[in-house]
C-alpha positions in Angstrom: 65.9 162.1 -27.1 65.5 158.6 -27.1 68.9 157.7 -27.7 70.1 160.7 -25.3 67.9 159.2 -22.0 69.2 155.8 -22.5 72.7 157.3 -22.5 71.6 159.2 -19.6 70.5 156.0 -17.8 73.6 153.9 -18.7 75.7 156.4 -17.6 74.0 156.3 -14.3 73.9 152.5 -13.6 77.7 152.8 -14.9 78.5 154.9 -12.0 76.2 153.7 -9.5 78.0 149.9 -10.3 80.8 151.4 -10.4 80.4 152.7 -6.6 78.6 149.7 -5.3 82.3 147.9 -6.4 83.7 150.2 -4.5 82.1 149.3 -1.1 82.9 145.7 -1.4 84.7 143.4 0.1 87.1 143.8 3.3 89.6 145.6 0.4 87.3 147.9 0.5 86.7 148.6 3.9 90.4 149.0 4.6 90.8 151.5 1.8 88.7 154.3 2.7 89.9 156.1 -0.8 87.2 156.0 -3.2 86.3 157.5 -6.5 84.1 159.8 -4.3 86.2 161.1 -1.4 89.0 161.8 -5.0 85.8 163.5 -6.2 85.3 165.6 -3.4 89.3 166.9 -2.4 89.5 167.6 -6.0 86.4 169.9 -5.7 87.0 171.4 -2.4 86.2 174.9 -3.9 83.0 173.9 -4.4 82.2 172.1 -1.2 83.8 174.3 1.5 82.2 177.5 0.2 79.5 175.3 0.0 79.0 174.5 3.6 80.1 177.7 4.7 77.0 178.6 3.3 74.6 176.3 4.3 76.3 177.1 8.2 75.4 180.5 7.3 72.3 179.9 6.1 71.3 177.3 8.9 71.8 180.1 11.5 69.7 182.2 10.2 66.7 180.2 9.8 66.9 178.6 13.3 68.9 180.1 15.5 66.1 181.0 18.6 63.6 180.2 15.8 62.5 177.0 16.5 59.1 177.3 15.0 59.1 180.3 12.3 58.4 180.5 8.3 62.2 180.2 8.0 62.3 176.4 9.0 60.6 174.8 5.5 62.7 177.4 3.8 65.3 175.6 5.7 64.5 172.0 4.7 64.2 172.7 1.0 67.8 174.5 1.1 69.2 171.3 3.3 67.6 169.1 0.4 69.3 171.6 -2.0 72.8 171.3 -0.1 72.7 167.8 -0.5 71.4 167.1 -3.9 73.6 169.6 -5.3 76.6 167.9 -3.8 75.4 164.5 -4.8 75.4 165.9 -8.6 78.6 167.4 -8.5 79.9 163.9 -6.8 78.3 162.4 -9.9 75.9 160.3 -8.1 72.8 159.8 -9.7 69.3 160.9 -8.6 66.7 158.2 -7.9 63.1 159.0 -8.7 61.8 156.9 -5.8 63.6 159.5 -3.2 60.3 162.0 -3.9 58.3 160.2 -1.3 60.9 161.0 1.3 61.8 164.7 -0.4 57.6 165.0 -0.2 57.5 164.4 3.8 60.7 165.9 4.4 58.9 169.3 3.0 55.5 168.9 4.2 57.0 168.0 7.8 59.2 171.5 7.8 55.7 173.0 6.2 53.9 171.9 9.8 56.9 173.1 11.5 55.4 176.6 11.1 51.9 175.7 11.1 51.6 174.3 14.6 52.6 175.6 18.3 52.2 172.6 19.8 55.7 172.1 21.3 55.0 168.0 21.0 54.3 168.3 18.1 57.4 170.4 16.9 60.1 167.4 18.6 57.9 165.1 16.9 58.5 166.7 13.5 62.0 167.7 14.2 62.5 163.6 14.9 60.9 163.1 11.4 63.0 164.7 9.4 66.2 164.1 11.0 65.1 160.4 10.7 63.6 160.7 7.0 66.7 162.9 5.8 69.4 160.4 6.7 66.9 157.8 4.8 67.0 159.8 2.3 70.7 160.5 1.9 71.7 156.7 2.5 68.9 155.6 -0.3 71.0 157.9 -2.4 74.2 157.3 -2.0 73.6 153.0 -1.4 72.4 150.5 -3.2 69.3 149.4 -0.4 66.8 147.5 -2.1 67.3 144.7 -0.2 68.3 146.4 3.4 65.8 146.1 6.3 64.4 148.0 9.4 68.1 147.0 11.5 70.2 147.4 8.4 68.8 151.1 7.9 69.5 151.7 11.9 72.8 150.2 12.1 74.3 152.3 8.3 72.5 155.5 10.3 74.1 155.0 13.6 77.5 154.0 11.7 77.3 157.4 9.5 77.0 159.6 12.3 79.5 157.6 14.4 81.8 158.1 10.9 81.0 162.1 10.2 82.2 162.9 13.8 85.8 160.5 13.4 85.4 163.6 9.6 85.1 166.7 11.7 88.3 167.9 11.2 88.2 166.4 7.2 88.1 170.5 5.7 91.7 170.8 7.0 93.0 167.5 5.3 91.0 168.3 2.5 92.4 171.6 2.3 95.6 171.0 2.2 95.3 168.5 -0.4 93.8 170.9 -2.8 96.6 173.4 -1.7 99.5 170.8 -3.3 97.3 170.0 -5.6 96.7 173.5 -7.0 100.9 174.0 -6.4 101.5 171.5 -8.8 99.6 173.1 -11.8 100.9 176.0 -14.0 99.7 179.6 -14.0 98.7 181.8 -11.2 95.0 181.9 -12.0 94.9 178.4 -10.3 96.1 179.9 -6.8 93.7 182.6 -6.5 91.1 180.3 -6.8 92.2 178.8 -3.1 93.2 182.6 -2.3 89.1 183.5 -2.8 88.3 180.1 -1.3 90.3 181.5 2.4 89.7 184.9 2.1 85.8 184.5 2.0 86.7 181.9 4.8 88.1 184.2 7.0 85.9 187.7 6.0 82.3 185.9 6.4 82.6 185.0 10.0 85.2 188.3 10.4 81.8 189.9 8.9 79.4 188.0 11.4 81.7 189.1 14.3 81.6 192.8 13.2 78.5 193.2 12.6 76.9 191.7 15.6 79.3 193.7 18.0 78.0 196.6 16.0 74.6 195.5 16.8 75.0 195.7 20.2 77.0 198.7 20.4 74.6 201.1 18.5 70.7 201.3 19.6 69.5 202.2 16.8 71.7 200.2 14.3 70.4 197.5 16.4 66.4 198.3 16.5 66.6 198.1 12.7 68.2 194.5 12.6 65.9 193.5 15.4 62.4 194.7 13.3 63.8 192.8 10.4 64.9 189.4 11.4 63.7 189.8 15.1 67.5 189.1 16.8 67.8 190.6 20.1 71.0 190.8 19.9 73.6 189.9 23.0 76.9 189.4 23.7 76.3 185.6 24.0 74.2 185.5 21.3 77.1 186.6 19.6 79.6 183.3 20.7 76.3 181.2 20.3 75.7 182.2 16.6 79.7 181.9 15.7 79.8 178.2 17.2 76.4 177.3 15.6 77.9 179.0 12.1 81.2 176.6 12.7 79.4 173.6 14.4 77.3 173.4 11.2 80.1 173.8 9.0 81.9 171.1 10.1 79.2 169.1 10.5 78.3 169.5 6.9 81.2 168.8 5.6 82.3 165.6 7.7 78.8 164.4 7.0 79.4 164.2 2.8 82.8 163.3 3.7 81.6 160.2 5.7 79.2 159.7 2.9 82.0 159.5 0.1 83.5 156.9 1.8 80.8 154.7 1.4 82.5 152.4 4.2 79.0 150.8 5.1 78.6 147.4 3.4 75.6 147.3 0.7 74.6 143.6 0.6 72.4 141.9 3.6 73.9 138.7 4.9 71.6 136.0 5.0 71.1 135.7 8.8 68.3 133.3 8.8 70.4 130.7 10.3 68.5 129.9 13.2 66.6 126.6 14.1 62.4 127.1 13.5 61.7 123.9 16.3 63.5 126.7 19.2 60.8 129.6 17.8 58.0 127.4 17.6 58.5 126.0 21.3 58.6 129.5 22.5 55.6 131.1 19.8 53.6 128.1 20.6 53.7 128.5 24.6 52.5 131.9 24.3 49.9 131.7 21.4 48.3 129.1 23.8 48.0 132.5 26.4 47.0 135.1 23.9 44.5 132.4 22.1 42.5 132.5 26.0 43.2 136.1 26.2 41.7 136.8 23.4 38.2 133.9 24.2 37.9 136.4 27.0 38.0 139.4 25.1 35.9 138.1 22.5 33.3 136.4 24.5 33.2 138.9 27.3 34.0 142.4 26.6 33.1 142.9 23.3 30.0 140.3 22.7 29.2 140.6 26.6 27.8 144.3 26.0 31.7 145.5 27.9 29.7 144.5 31.6 32.7 145.0 34.0 33.2 143.0 36.9 32.0 143.6 40.0 33.6 146.9 41.9 35.1 147.9 39.6 34.4 151.6 37.0 35.7 152.3 34.4 38.4 154.2 35.0 39.7 151.8 37.3 39.0 149.0 34.2 41.0 151.2 31.7 43.7 151.8 34.3 44.4 148.4 34.8 44.9 146.9 31.4 45.4 149.3 28.6 49.1 149.8 29.1 50.0 146.6 29.1 48.1 145.4 26.3 49.5 148.1 24.4 53.4 146.8 25.8 52.5 142.9 24.5 51.3 144.5 21.5 54.8 146.0 20.9 56.4 142.8 22.2 54.3 140.3 19.9 55.0 143.4 16.8 59.0 142.5 17.8 59.3 138.7 18.5 57.3 137.9 14.8 59.8 140.1 12.7 62.5 138.4 14.7 61.3 135.6 14.3 60.8 136.5 10.6 64.4 137.7 10.0 66.5 135.1 12.2 65.2 132.0 12.0 64.6 129.5 9.2 60.8 128.7 7.1 58.6 126.4 8.7 55.2 126.1 7.9 54.4 125.2 11.8 55.8 128.7 12.6 54.1 131.0 9.8 50.9 129.6 11.1 51.4 130.3 14.7 52.9 133.6 13.9 49.6 134.1 12.1 47.5 132.6 15.7 50.2 135.2 17.3 49.4 138.1 15.0 45.3 137.4 14.8 45.1 137.5 18.6 47.4 141.3 18.5 45.1 142.4 17.2 42.4 141.4 19.1 44.4 143.2 22.2 44.3 146.8 19.4 40.5 146.8 19.3 40.7 145.9 22.9 43.2 147.9 24.2 41.7 151.0 22.1 38.2 150.3 23.8 39.8 150.8 26.8 40.8 154.0 25.9 37.5 155.5 24.9 36.1 154.0 28.0 39.1 156.3 29.6 38.6 159.5 27.2 34.5 159.4 28.2 35.6 159.6 31.9 38.3 162.0 31.8 38.2 163.9 28.7 40.9 164.0 26.1 44.5 164.9 26.1 47.3 164.8 24.0 49.1 161.5 25.0 45.8 159.7 25.0 45.3 161.3 21.1 49.1 160.0 20.7 48.0 156.6 22.2 44.6 156.3 19.7 47.1 156.9 16.4 49.3 154.6 17.9 47.0 151.7 17.8 45.9 152.6 14.3 49.7 152.5 13.2 50.0 149.1 14.9 47.5 147.7 13.5 48.7 149.4 9.8 52.4 147.9 10.5 50.6 143.7 12.4 48.6 144.0 9.0 52.2 144.4 6.5 53.3 142.0 8.9 51.4 139.5 8.7 51.2 139.8 4.7 55.1 139.6 4.9 54.7 135.9 6.9 53.5 134.1 3.6 55.3 136.9 0.9 58.6 137.5 2.1 58.7 139.8 -1.4 56.4 142.1 -0.1 58.8 145.7 0.2 58.1 145.9 4.9 60.3 148.4 4.8 59.3 150.5 2.9 55.6 150.0 3.8 56.5 150.6 6.7 57.9 154.4 6.5 55.1 155.0 4.4 52.6 154.2 6.8 54.4 155.7 9.8 55.3 158.9 7.8 51.3 159.1 6.3 50.2 158.7 9.6 52.9 160.7 11.1 51.8 163.6 8.4 48.0 163.9 9.1 48.0 163.6 12.8 50.9 167.0 12.6 48.6 168.9 10.2 45.2 168.3 11.9 46.9 169.9 15.3 45.0 167.6 17.7 45.2 170.5 20.5 42.5 172.2 18.3 40.2 168.7 18.8 41.1 168.5 22.7 39.8 171.5 23.4 37.0 171.0 21.0 35.7 167.6 22.7 36.7 168.9 26.3 34.5 171.7 26.1 31.8 170.2 23.9 28.1 170.8 25.4 27.6 167.5 25.4 30.1 165.9 27.3 31.6 168.7 28.5 32.3 168.7 32.8 29.6 170.5 34.9 32.1 172.3 36.8 35.1 172.6 35.1 36.7 174.4 37.7 35.0 173.8 41.0 34.9 170.6 40.9 36.4 168.6 43.9 37.5 165.3 41.4 41.0 165.6 40.5 41.1 164.4 37.3 38.2 166.7 36.7 39.6 169.8 38.0 42.8 169.5 36.5 40.9 169.6 33.2 40.7 173.4 33.5 44.1 173.4 33.9 45.2 171.6 30.7 42.9 172.9 28.6 45.6 176.5 29.8 48.1 174.6 29.0 47.2 173.9 25.1 49.1 175.6 22.4 48.0 178.1 20.2 46.6 175.3 18.1 43.4 175.6 20.2 43.4 179.2 19.9 40.4 178.6 17.5 37.7 176.9 19.9 39.5 178.4 23.5 39.3 181.8 22.7 35.9 181.8 20.6 33.3 182.7 23.2 30.7 180.5 21.0 32.7 177.9 21.5 33.9 178.2 25.0 31.9 179.9 27.7 34.6 180.2 29.7 36.0 183.1 27.7 35.4 186.8 27.8 37.2 189.0 24.8 36.6 191.9 28.0 38.4 190.2 30.5 35.7 190.1 32.8 35.2 187.1 35.0 36.9 184.7 33.6 38.3 181.7 35.3 42.1 182.0 36.3 43.0 179.5 34.3 41.6 181.1 31.1 43.6 184.4 31.9 46.7 182.0 32.3 46.2 181.1 28.7 45.3 184.3 26.8 48.7 186.1 29.2 50.9 183.2 27.8 49.5 183.0 23.9 50.1 187.2 24.7 53.4 187.2 25.7 54.3 184.2 22.5 52.8 186.3 20.1 54.1 190.0 21.2 57.9 189.6 19.7 57.0 187.7 16.9 58.3 189.4 13.4 59.5 188.1 10.3 62.0 185.5 11.0 60.3 183.9 13.6 56.3 184.4 11.7 54.1 181.4 13.0 50.3 181.1 11.3 49.3 179.6 14.2 50.3 182.0 17.0 49.3 184.9 14.2 45.6 183.1 14.2 45.9 183.1 18.2 46.9 186.7 18.2 44.1 187.9 15.7 41.9 186.2 17.5 41.9 187.2 20.8 43.2 190.5 19.4 46.5 190.8 22.4 
């Protein structure tokens, strides 16, 4: 067993080392014919049907279904498609990819557990970015890559994928020519079967959808199973979706096989540190003065406001500016660490800027809490508090990196953002927004009729929350404005109930969502 394991590890290292050698140097960039592209063309009989099946699976899971129970299956299927393709190409699996795999699967599960449009958009963005990082991490040797390198690699891979859109036709021609040169009719049958499947499957889809639109009984049967309200427009869209995903998925594999992204990271720390010391030194003086004011006036001074200022005006005046400055400071410190030569004075100044940034984060958070205490919670305000916590941890990692540059800053940043976002996604912010805004100890005295615009809009805002807030808004014990018999409810609660009822009315097997289902049962729609 030990000998077999060592042989497998040795083979994986040899293959990976061979792949690395093919991407190094200018000759590899000019000649895009690599061992992976040759392997992919040789096994066209696998990759073409696999990409076609994946495109059909994609359409089944996601067509008119942004948050159904099929989403985690789509994510799992995508991972299986990718790793199976890599295994077929001989690219070894990396054990440290497990974090990305688990994170992507959790975001896929979150998609069918929430109805919040903000979370759904960010979940999909997170899945997209983590998937690309996983893909590049699997194909390339990326131990020394940083954030700019990864962003450049993602953009370059996307561009190369678009350039390879017609690669299925090219590989089909190469595969056909290779099959003709081989003896025996059995080899030719494989190609004919592939062509037959490629033609018959789209034709089967089109004819089935046409039959659905032609016969009401047949269509209703399919609707009950899959919830596909078939129309001619749907037929066209599904065919276009399958075709597009097929070409994109195959083209992405082709682009990855070309391995045209240099793996080595050029040493860019050539800047004269005196320039950075001058710029950051001037900024640090201003930051120290600002931090002094925050500590001795805002924190120690028991949060006394200047005469004529209200809490809302004070919070509005400074919060967003401080958030922007924190982000600017984060980028300044990163730019200095990546672009300028090491210098002790520069490190000290960057440490001072980092310390001042922590003060600004605290000040910004305090101002936001003042604002929330006056005008209640919204999703944006929750997201802002979350962002400040993430920036705090990222700045902590950067501060460590100033003195210990072997610290894995990129992976640390990915873990922090991913873990914190997964937590945000699963706690359902809309639930806590409704719970806080309707808490008797902080609830507005007259939610609907108060003439203050901010207070008046609070009822309207609650009506726009997703089904994630249903456990609170549709509970008479937690929401005094809700009546299960629909009697004497304010207009905003009527709007919320009508919207949830509409969204849950046609929920079937394919588009089943746990949050919507709970709201449906809670409200007895």
